[in-house]
C-alpha positions as CSV (number, residue, x, y, z in Angstrom):
1,X,81.5,131.5,127.7
2,X,82.7,135.0,126.8
3,X,85.5,133.5,124.6
4,X,82.7,131.4,122.9
5,X,80.7,134.4,122.3
6,X,83.7,136.4,120.7
7,X,84.4,133.5,118.5
8,X,80.9,133.1,117.4
9,X,80.6,136.7,116.6
10,X,83.8,136.5,114.3
11,X,82.6,133.3,112.6
12,X,79.1,135.0,112.0
13,X,80.8,137.7,110.0
14,X,83.3,135.3,108.3
15,X,80.6,132.9,107.3
16,X,77.7,135.2,106.9
17,X,75.4,133.1,109.3
18,X,73.3,133.7,112.2
19,X,75.3,134.4,115.3
20,X,72.9,132.4,117.6
21,X,73.0,129.4,115.4
22,X,76.9,129.5,115.3
23,X,77.0,129.9,119.0
24,X,74.7,126.9,119.4
25,X,77.1,124.8,117.2
26,X,80.2,125.7,119.2
27,X,78.4,124.9,122.4
28,X,77.4,121.6,121.1
29,X,80.8,120.7,119.8
30,X,82.4,121.8,123.2
31,X,79.8,119.7,124.8
32,X,81.1,116.6,123.0
33,X,78.4,116.4,120.2
34,X,79.5,115.0,117.0
35,X,79.0,116.7,113.5
36,X,76.6,113.9,112.3
37,X,74.5,114.3,115.4
38,X,74.4,118.0,115.4
39,X,73.4,118.0,111.6
40,X,70.8,115.3,112.0
41,X,69.2,115.9,115.3
42,X,69.8,119.5,116.3
43,X,68.4,121.3,113.2
44,X,66.5,123.8,115.2
45,X,69.6,124.9,117.1
46,X,71.6,125.3,114.0
47,X,69.3,126.5,111.4
48,X,69.6,123.3,109.5
49,X,73.3,123.5,108.9
50,X,74.7,120.5,106.9
51,X,77.8,118.7,107.9
52,X,80.0,120.3,105.5
53,X,79.1,123.7,107.0
54,X,79.4,122.5,110.5
55,X,83.0,120.9,109.7
56,X,84.1,124.2,108.3
57,X,82.9,126.1,111.3
58,X,84.7,123.6,113.6
59,X,88.0,123.8,111.5
60,X,88.0,127.6,111.7
61,X,87.1,127.8,115.3
62,X,90.1,125.5,116.0
63,X,92.3,127.8,113.9
64,X,91.1,130.9,116.0
65,X,91.9,129.0,119.2
66,X,95.4,128.2,117.9
67,X,95.8,131.8,116.8
68,X,95.0,133.2,120.2
69,X,97.2,130.6,122.0
70,X,100.1,131.8,119.6
71,X,99.4,135.3,120.3
72,X,99.3,134.8,124.2
73,X,102.9,133.1,123.7
74,X,104.2,135.9,121.7
75,X,103.1,138.5,123.9
76,X,104.6,136.6,126.9
77,X,108.0,136.4,125.0
78,X,108.1,140.1,124.1
79,X,107.3,140.9,127.8
80,X,109.9,138.9,129.1
81,X,112.4,140.9,126.8
82,X,110.8,144.1,128.5
83,X,110.0,145.3,124.8
84,X,106.2,145.0,125.0
85,X,104.7,148.5,124.3
86,X,100.8,149.2,124.2
87,X,101.0,149.7,120.6
88,X,102.7,146.6,120.1
89,X,100.2,144.7,122.2
90,X,97.3,146.1,120.3
91,X,98.8,145.2,116.7
92,X,99.3,141.6,118.0
93,X,95.9,141.4,119.5
94,X,94.2,142.7,116.3
95,X,96.1,140.3,113.9
96,X,93.7,138.0,112.1
97,X,96.2,135.3,110.8
98,X,99.1,133.5,112.1
99,X,101.3,135.0,109.4
100,X,100.5,138.4,110.6
101,X,101.4,137.5,114.1
102,X,104.6,135.9,113.0
103,X,105.6,139.0,110.9
104,X,105.1,141.4,113.9
105,X,107.1,139.0,116.2
106,X,110.0,138.5,114.0
107,X,112.2,141.4,115.3
108,X,111.7,140.1,118.8
109,X,112.1,136.4,118.0
110,X,115.3,134.7,119.5
111,X,117.6,134.3,116.9
112,X,120.7,132.1,116.2
113,X,124.0,134.0,115.8
114,X,123.4,136.2,112.7
115,X,125.7,138.6,111.0
116,X,123.4,141.3,112.4
117,X,123.7,140.0,116.0
118,X,127.6,139.9,115.7
119,X,127.5,143.5,114.4
120,X,125.5,144.6,117.4
121,X,127.8,142.8,119.7
122,X,130.7,145.3,118.1
123,X,128.6,148.2,119.1
124,X,127.7,148.9,115.5
125,X,123.8,149.5,115.9
126,X,124.0,153.3,116.7
127,X,126.0,153.7,113.4
128,X,123.4,151.6,111.6
129,X,120.6,153.8,112.8
130,X,122.2,156.9,111.6
131,X,123.0,155.5,108.4
132,X,119.4,154.2,108.1
133,X,117.7,157.5,109.0
134,X,119.7,159.0,105.9
135,X,120.1,162.4,107.7
136,X,124.0,162.1,107.8
137,X,126.0,163.0,104.8
138,X,129.6,161.6,105.6
139,X,129.2,158.0,106.5
140,X,132.8,157.4,106.5
141,X,133.6,160.2,108.9
142,X,130.7,158.8,111.3
143,X,132.1,155.2,111.0
144,X,135.4,156.4,112.3
145,X,133.9,156.8,115.6
146,X,133.0,153.1,115.9
147,X,136.5,151.6,115.2
148,X,137.7,149.2,118.0
149,X,140.5,146.8,118.2
150,X,138.9,145.2,121.2
151,X,135.7,144.6,119.2
152,X,137.4,143.7,115.9
153,X,136.3,146.6,114.0
154,X,139.7,147.5,112.4
155,X,138.7,150.0,109.7
156,X,136.0,152.0,108.2
157,X,135.0,149.2,105.8
158,X,134.5,146.8,108.6
159,X,132.3,149.3,110.5
160,X,130.1,149.9,107.4
161,X,129.8,146.4,106.4
162,X,128.5,145.6,110.1
163,X,126.0,148.5,109.9
164,X,124.6,147.3,106.6
165,X,124.2,143.9,108.1
166,X,122.0,145.3,110.8
167,X,120.1,147.4,108.3
168,X,119.5,144.5,106.1
169,X,118.0,142.6,108.9
170,X,115.8,145.6,109.9
171,X,114.6,145.6,106.2
172,X,113.9,141.9,106.1
173,X,111.9,142.1,109.4
174,X,109.7,145.0,108.1
175,X,106.0,143.9,108.3
176,X,104.9,146.2,105.1
177,X,107.8,145.1,103.1
178,X,107.2,141.3,103.6
179,X,103.5,142.0,102.9
180,X,104.3,143.8,99.7
181,X,106.6,141.2,98.6
182,X,104.2,138.4,99.3
183,X,101.7,140.1,97.1
184,X,104.4,140.1,94.5
185,X,104.9,136.5,94.7
186,X,101.1,135.7,94.5
187,X,100.8,137.9,91.7
188,X,103.7,137.1,89.5
189,X,105.9,134.3,90.9
190,X,106.8,131.3,88.6
191,X,107.8,127.8,89.5
192,X,110.6,126.1,87.5
193,X,111.8,122.6,87.7
194,X,114.9,120.9,86.1
195,X,116.2,117.5,86.4
196,X,119.3,116.8,88.7
197,X,122.3,116.4,86.5
198,X,123.1,112.8,86.1
199,X,119.6,111.5,87.2
200,X,118.1,111.6,83.8
201,X,117.6,107.8,83.5
202,X,116.3,107.3,87.0
203,X,113.9,110.1,86.6
204,X,112.2,109.1,83.6
205,X,108.8,109.2,85.4
206,X,109.4,112.8,85.9
207,X,110.2,113.6,82.2
208,X,107.6,116.2,81.8
209,X,109.3,118.2,84.5
210,X,112.9,118.1,83.3
211,X,112.7,121.6,82.1
212,X,109.4,123.1,83.0
213,X,108.2,126.5,84.0
214,X,104.9,128.3,84.5
215,X,103.1,131.0,86.5
216,X,102.9,129.5,90.1
217,X,99.3,131.0,90.4
218,X,98.2,128.8,87.4
219,X,100.0,125.5,88.3
220,X,97.5,123.0,89.2
221,X,97.7,121.1,92.4
222,X,98.6,117.9,90.8
223,X,101.5,119.3,88.9
224,X,102.8,121.0,92.0
225,X,102.7,117.8,93.9
226,X,104.4,115.9,91.1
227,X,107.3,118.3,91.1
228,X,107.5,118.4,94.8
229,X,107.7,114.5,94.8
230,X,110.5,114.8,92.2
231,X,112.4,117.0,94.5
232,X,111.9,115.0,97.6
233,X,113.2,112.0,95.6
234,X,116.3,114.1,94.6
235,X,115.4,113.8,90.9
236,X,114.3,117.4,90.3
237,X,115.3,120.9,91.4
238,X,112.5,123.2,92.0
239,X,112.7,127.0,92.3
240,X,109.8,129.3,92.9
241,X,111.0,133.0,92.1
242,X,109.9,136.5,91.2
243,X,111.6,139.1,89.1
244,X,114.6,140.4,91.1
245,X,114.3,143.9,89.5
246,X,110.7,144.2,90.5
247,X,111.3,142.9,94.1
248,X,114.3,145.2,94.5
249,X,112.2,148.1,93.2
250,X,109.7,147.5,95.9
251,X,112.2,147.5,98.7
252,X,114.2,150.5,97.2
253,X,111.0,152.4,96.9
254,X,110.1,152.0,100.6
255,X,113.6,152.3,102.3
256,X,115.9,154.5,100.1
257,X,115.0,158.0,100.8
258,X,118.1,159.9,99.5
259,X,120.9,160.0,97.1
260,X,123.4,160.7,99.8
261,X,126.3,158.4,101.0
262,X,123.8,157.2,103.7
263,X,121.2,156.5,100.8
264,X,123.9,154.5,98.9
265,X,124.7,152.4,102.0
266,X,120.8,151.6,102.5
267,X,120.7,150.8,99.0
268,X,123.5,148.3,99.4
269,X,121.8,146.8,102.5
270,X,118.4,146.6,100.8
271,X,120.2,144.5,97.9
272,X,121.7,142.4,100.4
273,X,118.4,142.0,102.4
274,X,116.6,140.8,99.3
275,X,119.2,138.4,98.0
276,X,120.4,136.9,101.4
277,X,117.4,137.2,103.8
278,X,114.0,138.0,102.1
279,X,114.3,135.9,98.8
280,X,115.1,132.6,100.5
281,X,112.6,133.2,103.4
282,X,109.7,134.3,101.4
283,X,110.5,131.4,98.7
284,X,110.3,128.9,101.6
285,X,107.1,130.6,102.9
286,X,105.1,130.6,99.5
287,X,106.4,127.1,98.8
288,X,105.0,126.0,102.0
289,X,101.7,127.9,101.4
290,X,101.3,126.6,97.8
291,X,102.2,122.9,99.0
292,X,99.5,123.3,101.6
293,X,97.0,124.5,99.0
294,X,97.8,121.6,96.8
295,X,97.6,119.2,99.8
296,X,94.1,120.6,100.7
297,X,92.8,120.0,97.0
298,X,94.4,116.5,96.8
299,X,92.8,115.6,100.3
300,X,89.5,116.9,99.2
301,X,89.5,114.8,96.1
302,X,90.7,111.9,98.2
303,X,87.8,112.3,100.6
304,X,85.3,112.9,97.9
305,X,86.4,109.6,96.2
306,X,86.4,107.7,99.4
307,X,82.7,109.1,100.1
308,X,81.6,107.9,96.6
309,X,83.2,104.4,97.1
310,X,81.8,104.0,100.5
311,X,78.3,105.0,99.6
312,X,78.5,102.7,96.5
313,X,75.2,100.8,95.9
314,X,75.1,97.4,98.0
315,X,74.0,94.2,96.3
316,X,72.3,93.4,99.6
317,X,72.1,90.5,101.9
318,X,72.2,87.7,99.5
319,X,73.9,84.4,99.4
320,X,77.2,84.9,97.8
321,X,80.0,82.7,96.3
322,X,83.2,84.9,96.0
323,X,86.2,84.2,93.8
324,X,89.7,85.5,94.4
325,X,91.3,84.6,90.9
326,X,94.7,83.5,90.1
327,X,96.6,81.3,87.6
328,X,99.4,79.4,89.2
329,X,98.1,79.5,92.8
330,X,94.5,78.8,91.6
331,X,91.2,80.6,92.3
332,X,90.3,80.7,96.0
333,X,86.4,80.3,96.4
334,X,84.4,81.1,99.4
335,X,80.8,80.8,100.1
336,X,79.0,83.4,102.3
337,X,75.6,83.4,103.9
338,X,73.1,86.3,103.6
339,X,74.9,87.9,106.6
340,X,78.6,87.3,105.3
341,X,79.3,84.4,107.5
342,X,81.9,82.1,105.9
343,X,80.2,78.8,105.1
344,X,82.9,77.1,102.9
345,X,86.2,77.6,101.1
346,X,88.3,75.7,98.6
347,X,90.8,76.3,95.8
348,X,89.9,75.4,92.2
349,X,92.5,75.5,89.2
350,X,90.6,76.1,85.9
351,X,93.5,78.2,84.5
352,X,96.9,77.3,83.1
353,X,99.1,75.6,84.4
354,X,96.8,73.2,85.9
355,X,93.8,73.8,83.5
356,X,91.3,71.6,85.6
357,X,88.3,73.3,83.9
358,X,85.7,70.5,84.2
359,X,86.6,69.9,87.8
360,X,86.3,73.5,88.4
361,X,83.1,74.0,86.7
362,X,81.4,70.9,88.4
363,X,82.5,72.3,91.9
364,X,81.0,75.7,91.1
365,X,77.7,74.1,90.1
366,X,77.5,72.1,93.2
367,X,78.2,75.1,95.5
368,X,75.7,77.1,93.7
369,X,73.0,74.5,94.1
370,X,73.9,73.3,97.6
371,X,74.0,76.9,99.0
372,X,71.3,78.4,96.9
373,X,73.8,81.0,95.7
374,X,72.3,84.3,94.3
375,X,75.3,86.3,93.6
376,X,79.0,85.3,92.2
377,X,81.6,88.1,93.1
378,X,84.9,87.9,91.2
379,X,87.9,90.1,92.0
380,X,89.2,92.2,89.0
381,X,92.8,91.4,89.6
382,X,95.0,88.9,87.8
383,X,92.9,86.2,86.0
384,X,89.7,88.1,86.7
385,X,88.4,88.5,83.0
386,X,89.4,84.9,82.4
387,X,87.6,83.8,85.5
388,X,84.5,85.8,84.6
389,X,84.5,84.2,81.2
390,X,84.4,80.7,82.6
391,X,81.7,81.4,85.1
392,X,79.4,83.1,82.4
393,X,79.5,80.0,80.4
394,X,78.1,77.8,83.1
395,X,74.4,77.0,83.2
396,X,73.6,76.9,87.0
397,X,69.9,76.0,86.5
398,X,68.9,79.0,88.7
399,X,69.2,82.7,88.4
400,X,72.6,83.7,89.5
401,X,74.2,87.4,88.8
402,X,78.0,87.3,88.3
403,X,79.8,90.7,89.0
404,X,83.3,91.9,88.9
405,X,84.4,93.5,92.1
406,X,87.2,96.0,92.6
407,X,89.4,94.3,94.9
408,X,91.8,97.2,95.8
409,X,92.8,97.1,99.5
410,X,91.6,93.3,99.9
411,X,95.2,92.2,100.3
412,X,95.7,95.0,102.9
413,X,92.6,93.6,104.9
414,X,93.5,90.0,104.5
415,X,97.0,90.6,106.2
416,X,95.7,92.9,108.9
417,X,95.0,92.1,112.5
418,X,91.4,92.6,112.0
419,X,91.3,89.8,109.4
420,X,93.5,87.6,111.7
421,X,91.1,88.0,114.6
422,X,88.1,87.3,112.4
423,X,89.6,84.2,110.8
424,X,92.4,83.0,112.9
425,X,92.1,79.5,111.2
426,X,92.3,80.6,107.6
427,X,95.2,82.0,105.6
428,X,95.1,85.3,103.7
429,X,93.9,84.0,100.4
430,X,90.6,83.1,102.3
431,X,90.4,86.2,103.9
432,X,90.8,88.1,100.7
433,X,88.1,86.1,99.1
434,X,85.8,86.9,101.9
435,X,86.5,90.7,101.5
436,X,85.8,90.6,97.8
437,X,82.3,88.8,98.5
438,X,81.4,91.1,101.4
439,X,82.2,94.4,99.7
440,X,79.8,93.4,96.9
441,X,77.1,92.8,99.6
442,X,77.9,96.1,101.5
443,X,80.7,98.1,100.3
444,X,80.5,100.5,103.4
445,X,80.5,97.6,105.9
446,X,83.5,95.9,104.5
447,X,85.6,98.9,103.5
448,X,85.7,100.4,107.0
449,X,87.9,97.6,108.0
450,X,90.6,98.9,105.8
451,X,92.7,102.0,106.5
452,X,91.2,104.5,104.0
453,X,94.6,105.4,102.6
454,X,95.2,102.0,101.3
455,X,91.8,101.8,99.3
456,X,93.5,103.4,96.3
457,X,91.3,106.4,95.5
458,X,92.9,109.7,95.2
459,X,96.1,111.2,94.1
460,X,99.6,111.5,95.9
461,X,98.2,110.3,99.1
462,X,101.8,109.6,100.3
463,X,103.0,113.3,99.5
464,X,100.3,115.4,101.2
465,X,100.2,116.3,104.9
466,X,99.4,113.1,106.5
467,X,97.7,114.4,109.7
468,X,95.3,116.4,107.3
469,X,94.6,113.5,105.1
470,X,93.9,111.1,108.1
471,X,91.5,113.5,109.8
472,X,89.6,114.3,106.5
473,X,89.3,110.6,105.7
474,X,88.2,109.6,109.3
475,X,85.5,112.5,109.0
476,X,84.4,111.1,105.7
477,X,84.0,107.3,106.9
478,X,82.0,108.6,110.1
479,X,79.7,110.8,107.7
480,X,79.0,107.9,105.4
481,X,78.5,105.3,108.4
482,X,76.1,107.6,110.1
483,X,74.3,108.7,107.0
484,X,73.5,105.0,106.1
485,X,72.8,103.8,109.8
486,X,74.2,100.6,111.3
487,X,72.4,97.3,112.2
488,X,73.3,96.9,115.8
489,X,73.1,93.1,116.1
490,X,75.2,92.3,113.0
491,X,77.6,95.2,112.8
492,X,81.3,94.5,113.1
493,X,83.5,96.2,115.6
494,X,85.2,98.4,113.1
495,X,81.6,99.6,111.8
496,X,80.3,100.4,115.2
497,X,83.4,102.3,116.1
498,X,82.6,105.1,113.3
499,X,79.2,105.6,114.9
500,X,78.5,108.9,116.4
501,X,79.6,109.0,120.0
502,X,81.2,105.6,120.1
503,X,84.7,104.9,119.1
504,X,86.9,101.8,119.3
505,X,86.5,101.0,123.1
506,X,82.7,101.5,123.3
507,X,82.4,99.5,120.0
508,X,84.4,96.7,121.6
509,X,82.3,96.8,124.8
510,X,79.1,96.7,122.6
511,X,80.3,93.6,120.8
512,X,81.2,91.9,124.0
513,X,77.8,92.8,125.7
514,X,76.0,91.8,122.5
515,X,77.5,88.3,122.7
516,X,76.7,87.9,126.4
517,X,73.0,88.8,125.9
518,X,72.8,86.9,122.6
519,X,71.8,90.2,120.7
520,X,70.0,93.5,121.6
521,X,66.2,93.5,121.6
522,X,66.0,97.4,122.3
523,X,68.0,100.5,121.9
524,X,67.6,101.2,125.7
525,X,69.7,97.9,126.5
526,X,72.7,100.1,125.2
527,X,72.5,101.8,128.3
528,X,73.7,98.5,130.1
529,X,76.9,98.4,128.1
530,X,79.9,99.2,130.3
531,X,81.0,102.8,130.1
532,X,78.3,103.7,127.5
533,X,76.7,106.5,129.6
534,X,73.7,109.0,128.7
535,X,75.7,111.1,126.7
536,X,77.1,108.4,124.4
537,X,73.8,106.9,124.2
538,X,72.2,110.4,123.0
539,X,75.0,110.5,120.4
540,X,74.7,107.0,119.1
541,X,71.3,105.8,119.4
542,X,69.5,107.3,116.4
543,X,72.2,105.9,114.1
544,X,71.8,102.3,115.2
545,X,69.1,100.0,114.1
546,X,67.5,97.0,115.6
547,X,65.3,95.2,113.1
548,X,62.6,92.8,114.6
549,X,63.3,94.4,118.1
550,X,60.8,95.0,120.8
551,X,60.1,98.7,119.5
552,X,59.5,99.0,115.9
553,X,60.8,102.6,116.0
554,X,64.2,101.0,117.0
555,X,64.5,100.0,113.2
556,X,64.2,103.7,112.1
557,X,66.3,106.9,112.2
558,X,63.9,108.4,114.8
559,X,65.7,109.4,117.8
560,X,64.7,107.8,121.2
561,X,64.2,111.3,122.6
562,X,61.6,111.8,119.9
563,X,59.6,108.6,120.6
564,X,57.0,110.6,122.9
565,X,56.2,112.7,119.8
566,X,55.4,109.6,117.8
567,X,53.3,108.3,120.5
568,X,51.4,111.4,120.6
569,X,50.8,111.4,116.9
570,X,49.6,107.8,117.2
571,X,47.3,108.6,120.3
572,X,45.7,111.6,118.3
573,X,44.9,109.5,115.5
574,X,43.7,106.4,117.4
575,X,46.5,104.3,116.3
576,X,49.3,102.2,117.7
577,X,52.9,103.7,117.1
578,X,53.6,100.8,114.9
579,X,50.6,101.6,112.6
580,X,52.2,105.0,111.7
581,X,55.2,103.3,110.2
582,X,54.8,102.9,106.5
583,X,51.4,104.5,106.6
584,X,50.4,105.3,103.0
585,X,48.4,108.6,103.9
586,X,50.7,109.8,106.7
587,X,51.2,113.4,105.3
588,X,47.3,114.0,105.2
589,X,46.9,112.2,108.6
590,X,49.5,114.3,110.6
591,X,49.7,118.2,110.7
592,X,53.4,118.9,111.8
593,X,52.4,122.2,113.5
594,X,50.3,120.3,116.0
595,X,53.5,118.5,117.6
596,X,56.0,121.3,117.8
597,X,57.5,121.5,121.3
598,X,60.1,123.6,122.8
599,X,62.9,121.2,121.9
600,X,61.5,119.9,118.6
601,X,60.7,122.2,115.9
602,X,59.1,121.9,112.4
603,X,62.5,120.6,110.8
604,X,62.5,117.6,113.3
605,X,58.7,117.0,112.9
606,X,59.1,116.7,109.3
607,X,62.0,114.5,109.7
608,X,60.0,112.0,111.9
609,X,57.4,111.9,109.5
610,X,59.7,111.2,106.5
611,X,61.4,108.4,108.6
612,X,58.0,107.0,109.4
613,X,57.0,106.9,105.8
614,X,60.2,105.0,105.0
615,X,61.7,103.7,108.1
616,X,65.5,103.0,107.9
617,X,65.6,104.1,104.3
618,X,69.1,103.5,102.7
619,X,70.3,106.7,101.1
620,X,72.5,104.7,98.7
621,X,71.5,104.2,95.0
622,X,70.3,101.1,93.6
623,X,72.7,98.4,92.6
624,X,73.6,98.1,89.0
625,X,75.7,95.4,87.0
626,X,77.9,96.4,84.0
627,X,79.4,94.1,81.5
628,X,82.6,94.6,79.7
629,X,83.3,93.9,76.1
630,X,83.6,90.2,75.9
631,X,86.4,90.2,73.2
632,X,88.5,92.7,75.0
633,X,90.9,91.0,77.5
634,X,94.3,92.9,77.6
635,X,95.9,96.1,76.6
636,X,97.0,94.3,73.4
637,X,93.4,93.7,72.3
638,X,92.9,97.6,72.3
639,X,92.7,99.7,69.1
640,X,92.5,103.4,68.6
641,X,88.8,104.3,68.0
642,X,87.3,101.5,70.0
643,X,84.2,102.5,71.8
644,X,83.7,100.6,75.1
645,X,81.8,100.4,78.5
646,X,83.9,101.3,81.6
647,X,83.6,101.9,85.3
648,X,85.1,104.8,86.8
649,X,87.5,103.7,89.4
650,X,89.4,106.9,90.6
651,X,88.9,110.7,90.2
652,X,91.9,113.2,90.3
653,X,92.2,116.8,89.6
654,X,93.5,116.0,86.1
655,X,90.9,113.6,85.1
656,X,89.3,110.2,85.7
657,X,90.7,106.6,85.6
658,X,88.3,104.1,84.0
659,X,88.4,100.3,84.1
660,X,87.7,98.8,80.6
661,X,88.3,95.2,81.6
662,X,92.0,94.9,80.6
663,X,93.8,95.0,84.1
664,X,94.9,98.5,83.4
665,X,92.8,101.5,83.9
666,X,92.7,104.0,81.2
667,X,92.8,107.9,81.8
668,X,90.2,110.3,80.6
669,X,92.1,113.5,81.0
670,X,89.9,116.3,82.1
671,X,90.2,118.1,78.6
672,X,88.5,114.8,77.0
673,X,85.5,114.7,79.5
674,X,83.2,117.2,77.6
675,X,82.9,119.6,74.7
676,X,83.2,122.5,77.2
677,X,85.7,123.4,79.9
678,X,85.6,121.3,83.0
679,X,87.2,122.6,86.1
680,X,86.4,119.6,88.4
681,X,85.9,116.0,86.9
682,X,83.4,115.5,90.0
683,X,81.1,117.8,88.1
684,X,80.7,115.0,85.4
685,X,81.6,111.6,86.9
686,X,81.3,109.6,90.1
687,X,83.1,106.5,91.3
688,X,81.7,103.2,90.1
689,X,79.8,105.2,87.5
690,X,79.3,103.5,84.2
691,X,80.7,105.5,81.1
692,X,81.1,105.0,77.5
693,X,84.7,105.9,76.2
694,X,86.6,105.9,73.0
695,X,90.3,104.7,73.0
696,X,92.4,107.6,71.9
697,X,95.9,106.0,72.3
698,X,97.5,102.9,73.6
699,X,101.2,102.8,74.8
700,X,101.9,99.2,75.4
701,X,105.5,99.8,76.4
702,X,104.5,102.2,79.1
703,X,101.2,100.4,79.9
704,X,99.2,103.5,79.5
705,X,95.8,103.9,77.8
706,X,94.2,107.4,76.9
707,X,90.5,107.5,76.7
708,X,87.9,110.2,75.8
709,X,84.5,110.6,76.7
710,X,83.8,112.9,73.8
711,X,82.2,110.2,71.6
712,X,81.3,110.6,67.8
713,X,77.7,111.6,67.4
714,X,76.5,108.3,65.8
715,X,77.7,106.3,69.0
């Protein structure tokens, strides 16, 4: 508890937040509470912190714990060497970063057999100390006393060389020197890339970086990651460097204090320390630091894109006919009921080489009529536009909405164990078509079945820290799932596994229990699920919905712990609890202050009232359909100056990719997004947003399309 209080005090200063609120957050996290639960149902304890702040606190809290563990290990190591002084202990304990701890520890860190260590073994450390003090005048005379055939110090030059090796190591391990040089790197380092000789042909994708240089501090994350990728593929050589003269001047000013022979020796050692020890070490360190920063930016973009995709507006529970288009292999067609259950599947061949158009049209008309289809979902891959054209020419005799669906990741799902378990008797083409239909009905419920890294939103996902990426994406999925809420009686195991407090095992247990009892009739029945105890129930119950259950409140986001408050509200107004749900005059009927308790403050009461007004409300926007230009089919149809409708499919640090209906997304560079400087593309666009763009350039050979959102005034 004392440690938690210390951490809370530190975090309160760092984040400029209330100490008690932070302590409450840390206690809740340590007690097993999830971030969505804390943000949604413990607002009084946290001062209404949102998920983003709680996650930032959680991350920094974990960093502080790691820092303290490292401090303890370093102290133990130095203690074992019998070199731990009180001053050294205090410096380590006061260090605020891992880098600071490692700098202090560097002179005591067990080393491999260095030149300095070999010189020490030859007994040259006292000579090095005398020279380093720069108080002696005749270094050669002093060196004579350290000549030894036994220790292989044959002459004065051998002795002085060994002494300089020791001094060079001392300089390289000096905390202040390393700190000053780090500041120099941050202030003035440059990054340079060159193509590896003989790899010019293979490295064409990195052509921009064949001879590139810029200030490191100004290099955007996507350029750094591109260069690092080129280096990893052995196509580029990357160097991060500062001006040698400026670096040496810093070292010289600190360590060379006289113009004597000793000062000359220290100067020689300082030059060696920079070139042989400090420069390579600090370049690696700075490289790792900037790579980590670039990773963080890329992961943040990926997570934000994933959030937008998962929170895409659902078309809703409608009878859907889904088509996974193809030419030679035909178009796989599936029929899904309102709950996404597979009712029928078949393959049609309306396109070349079969070209059975009449047969395909008749079958589509029959299925639409027989199954009372409301939606037609068409994958946007190969033959997607051609299939859409065909479907839009058909008169179905009833209102049917036809929509192109981004099928990224559908093939990943169709080949996965999840899909095989769900459809053991169908091949991957059927599973892929089902996924296309379901992701139109409810993108969130379907996309959680796919590894987030395979969905295809973001940049350089294979180049960034994979652990950081995975943690960020899982957190994002959990946040979205719990923000929307989950229908307990229809949710898949994958969707349930992301609900606060559950996870894969409890989700599996819920599914099995649900099958046994033929569906849950109340939230309280969750307590009968094997291994789902009171703590897990507390965490998950508010995010699970049971429509048409025994208790109407079970269909809302009101937590069961707050049901007594709702009953009290109803009792005071002479109503049944269910009569409060959807009540048109609820705000005038109920005074929030009348229902505040020790555990439920004003924030919770207002949340309850808002939920009663619109129970189970979906935070996602209303679904909209977008039509592409009918006469634009392939990249060959594009001409400079064309103004088209498009859908944002991906957002990166350098711009946004837009689907304009030609199977190849075009790029709107960040400089082409507005008539003003745009630092972050997310300021202007969202995934799946409809945008108007103008074609700037079409490179058919490289299959690239450059677009702009800066349209002429008349458009």
